[in-house]
C-alpha positions as CSV (number, residue, x, y, z in Angstrom):
1,M,88.7,82.1,113.7
2,T,91.4,84.5,112.3
3,T,90.4,88.4,110.9
4,A,92.4,88.4,107.6
5,L,90.2,92.1,106.5
6,E,87.9,93.9,108.6
7,V,86.1,97.5,107.0
8,R,84.8,99.0,110.3
9,S,82.5,102.0,109.9
10,V,84.0,103.5,107.1
11,S,82.1,105.9,104.9
12,K,82.9,108.2,101.9
13,N,81.4,111.1,100.4
14,F,82.0,112.8,97.1
15,G,80.9,116.6,97.2
16,A,76.8,115.8,98.7
17,L,76.6,112.3,97.1
18,A,77.8,109.5,100.2
19,V,78.6,106.1,98.2
20,T,79.6,104.6,101.0
21,Q,77.8,104.9,104.6
22,N,78.8,103.4,108.1
23,V,80.2,100.2,105.5
24,H,81.3,96.8,108.3
25,L,82.4,94.0,106.6
26,S,84.9,91.1,108.1
27,L,86.7,88.6,106.0
28,E,88.1,85.7,107.9
29,R,91.3,83.5,106.9
30,G,90.1,81.3,104.0
31,A,86.8,83.4,103.9
32,R,84.9,82.9,100.4
33,H,83.1,85.6,100.6
34,A,81.3,87.9,97.4
35,L,80.1,91.7,97.6
36,I,77.1,91.8,95.2
37,G,74.3,95.1,94.4
38,P,72.7,96.7,91.9
39,N,75.2,98.9,89.7
40,G,76.1,102.3,91.7
41,A,76.1,100.2,94.8
42,G,79.4,101.5,95.5
43,K,80.8,98.0,95.2
44,T,84.0,99.2,93.3
45,T,84.4,102.4,96.1
46,L,84.7,100.1,98.6
47,I,87.6,97.6,96.9
48,N,89.3,101.4,96.6
49,L,88.9,102.0,100.1
50,M,90.0,98.1,101.3
51,T,93.1,98.8,99.3
52,G,93.7,102.3,99.9
53,L,93.6,103.6,96.2
54,L,90.7,106.2,98.7
55,K,90.5,107.4,101.7
56,P,87.8,107.6,104.0
57,D,85.7,109.7,105.6
58,Q,85.3,107.7,109.0
59,G,86.3,104.4,109.8
60,S,89.4,102.0,109.8
61,I,90.5,99.5,107.3
62,I,91.6,96.9,110.0
63,L,94.7,94.2,107.7
64,A,95.2,90.9,109.7
65,G,95.1,93.3,113.3
66,R,96.8,96.3,112.1
67,D,94.8,99.2,111.3
68,V,96.6,100.4,107.6
69,T,94.0,102.8,107.3
70,S,96.5,105.4,106.1
71,F,98.7,103.4,104.6
72,S,99.6,103.3,100.8
73,Q,98.2,100.9,98.2
74,E,101.6,99.8,97.6
75,A,102.4,99.6,102.0
76,R,99.1,97.0,102.1
77,V,100.4,94.6,98.8
78,K,103.2,94.6,102.2
79,H,101.4,93.7,104.2
80,G,99.1,91.2,102.2
81,L,96.4,92.8,100.4
82,A,96.8,92.2,96.3
83,R,93.2,92.9,94.0
84,T,92.8,92.4,90.7
85,F,90.7,95.2,88.1
86,Q,87.4,95.1,86.2
87,I,90.0,95.9,83.6
88,N,92.5,93.8,83.6
89,Q,96.2,95.6,84.3
90,L,98.5,93.8,82.0
91,F,101.5,94.2,80.2
92,K,100.6,93.5,76.5
93,G,103.1,94.0,75.3
94,L,105.5,91.1,77.0
95,T,104.8,87.1,77.1
96,V,102.5,85.5,80.2
97,I,105.4,85.2,82.2
98,E,107.1,88.3,81.9
99,N,104.0,89.7,83.5
100,V,103.9,87.4,85.9
101,A,108.3,87.5,86.6
102,L,108.2,91.2,87.2
103,S,104.9,90.5,90.4
104,I,107.6,88.1,91.8
105,S,110.2,90.9,91.3
106,E,108.2,93.7,92.5
107,R,107.8,91.8,96.0
108,R,111.6,90.4,96.0
109,M,112.6,94.0,95.7
110,H,114.7,93.4,92.3
111,G,112.9,96.3,90.9
112,H,116.2,98.4,91.1
113,D,117.8,95.8,89.3
114,F,117.6,97.5,85.8
115,W,120.5,95.8,84.2
116,S,119.4,91.6,85.0
117,P,115.1,92.0,83.8
118,A,113.2,89.9,86.1
119,W,112.6,86.7,83.8
120,T,116.4,86.3,83.1
121,K,116.9,85.3,86.8
122,S,116.1,81.6,87.8
123,D,114.3,81.5,90.9
124,V,112.0,83.9,89.9
125,L,111.3,82.4,86.7
126,D,110.2,78.8,88.9
127,E,108.3,80.9,91.0
128,A,106.7,82.1,87.9
129,M,106.4,79.1,86.2
130,A,104.4,77.5,89.4
131,L,101.8,79.5,89.3
132,L,101.3,79.2,85.9
133,E,100.8,75.6,86.4
134,Q,98.6,76.0,89.5
135,L,96.6,78.3,87.4
136,K,96.7,76.0,84.1
137,L,98.3,78.8,82.3
138,E,102.2,77.4,81.3
139,S,101.4,76.2,77.8
140,D,100.7,80.1,77.7
141,A,104.0,81.2,78.7
142,L,106.1,82.0,76.6
143,V,102.6,83.7,74.4
144,P,102.5,87.1,74.2
145,M,100.2,88.9,76.1
146,Q,98.0,90.5,73.6
147,Q,98.0,87.3,71.4
148,L,96.1,85.8,74.1
149,P,92.5,84.8,74.9
150,Y,91.0,87.9,77.2
151,G,89.4,85.2,79.7
152,R,92.6,83.5,80.4
153,Q,94.5,87.0,80.2
154,R,92.3,87.1,83.6
155,L,94.1,84.0,85.0
156,V,97.2,85.8,84.0
157,E,95.6,88.7,86.0
158,I,95.3,86.3,88.8
159,A,98.6,84.4,89.2
160,I,99.8,87.9,88.7
161,T,98.3,89.1,91.9
162,L,99.8,85.5,93.6
163,G,103.0,86.6,92.5
164,Q,102.7,88.9,95.9
165,Q,101.8,86.4,98.1
166,P,98.4,87.9,99.2
167,K,96.7,87.0,102.9
168,V,93.5,88.7,101.7
169,L,92.6,88.4,98.0
170,L,90.2,91.3,96.6
171,L,88.9,90.1,92.7
172,D,86.9,92.8,91.2
173,E,84.1,90.9,88.5
174,P,86.9,88.5,87.1
175,A,85.1,87.1,85.0
176,A,83.8,90.8,82.9
177,G,84.7,90.2,79.3
178,V,84.5,86.1,79.6
179,P,82.3,84.4,77.8
180,S,79.9,82.9,80.4
181,A,80.2,79.1,78.6
182,E,84.3,80.0,80.2
183,S,83.2,82.0,82.7
184,H,83.8,78.3,84.9
185,I,87.6,79.0,84.4
186,I,87.4,81.5,86.6
187,L,85.7,79.9,89.0
188,D,87.8,76.6,89.1
189,A,90.9,78.6,89.1
190,V,89.9,80.7,92.1
191,D,88.5,77.0,93.4
192,A,92.2,75.1,93.7
193,L,93.7,78.3,95.3
194,A,95.2,78.0,98.6
195,D,92.4,77.7,101.5
196,D,94.3,79.7,103.8
197,I,94.1,82.9,101.3
198,A,90.7,85.3,102.3
199,I,89.0,86.1,99.1
200,L,86.1,88.6,98.0
201,I,85.0,88.9,94.6
202,I,82.9,91.5,93.3
203,E,80.5,89.8,90.5
204,H,77.4,90.5,88.2
205,D,77.5,86.6,87.2
206,M,75.3,85.2,89.9
207,D,75.4,81.9,88.9
208,L,79.3,82.6,90.0
209,V,78.5,84.0,93.0
210,F,76.1,81.1,94.5
211,R,79.0,78.7,93.1
212,F,81.1,80.4,94.6
213,A,80.9,82.0,97.8
214,K,80.3,80.6,101.4
215,S,78.7,84.0,102.2
216,I,77.4,86.9,100.9
217,T,77.2,90.9,101.3
218,V,74.9,93.3,98.9
219,L,75.4,96.6,99.0
220,V,72.5,98.5,97.4
221,R,73.4,102.6,97.7
222,G,76.5,102.7,99.5
223,E,74.9,100.5,103.0
224,V,75.0,97.1,103.6
225,L,71.5,96.2,102.9
226,V,72.5,92.2,104.3
227,E,74.6,89.7,104.9
228,G,74.4,85.8,105.4
229,T,74.7,82.5,103.4
230,P,74.0,81.7,99.8
231,D,70.4,80.0,100.5
232,E,69.5,82.8,103.2
233,I,70.7,85.8,100.1
234,A,68.6,83.4,98.0
235,Q,65.7,83.5,100.0
236,N,65.9,87.2,101.5
237,A,62.7,88.8,100.3
238,E,63.9,92.5,100.0
239,V,67.3,91.3,97.7
240,K,64.8,90.0,95.9
241,A,62.9,92.9,94.9
242,V,66.1,95.7,95.0
243,Y,67.7,93.2,93.0
244,L,68.5,89.8,92.3
245,G,64.1,89.3,91.8
246,E,63.6,85.7,89.6
247,K,67.4,85.2,89.0
248,V,66.9,83.4,92.4
249,N,64.4,81.2,92.1
250,G,64.7,80.7,88.0
């Protein structure tokens, strides 16, 4: 299989605190991979290193065979890497379709056209509506973002990232703040994405993780403790001891 994203021997220190230590992680094309670990394990830091928000002290980030370690966040997006955040990054004063259209317009480099807003271009609107339909959000297209339930706002954020046409999608706690009874909406949307997109999810909801992932990496104190299939992780005594405990068996 083709490697979509590879983290090679990456380390990051904040002063004397080692937050990421010699981490190796590889996502194949079409991967459905989860990154889990206790609070403070360094999961979001690792995502920030992958996306260019942080620069590693050592190691490299390889995207589709290209070393992007020195690339800016924007350059990595243009090369196919997109992410969501723990706290969504949405324009609350705009409608749902306007939020998605802005992402598409940026990808198409229409951002310089100040006199013609993104949502007035028919081709951009058509693409935005297609994404909303894909995520079953078409009925909310004209709803102002601040009026949308939080769980559906998380879906809009996914639509925005898909507007960048990513090859690799990093989802940082996509179900955070979503009532547990509605978390299946997020999972169903992610499951329906194109099978050639490599997806890495960080999530504390273990039910969601074990239903989504084909492979799981466990991070503890900035280091990879173990990687394996969901069954292997569920049966790993060390993982149970440091993180999962009775959640796996109960």
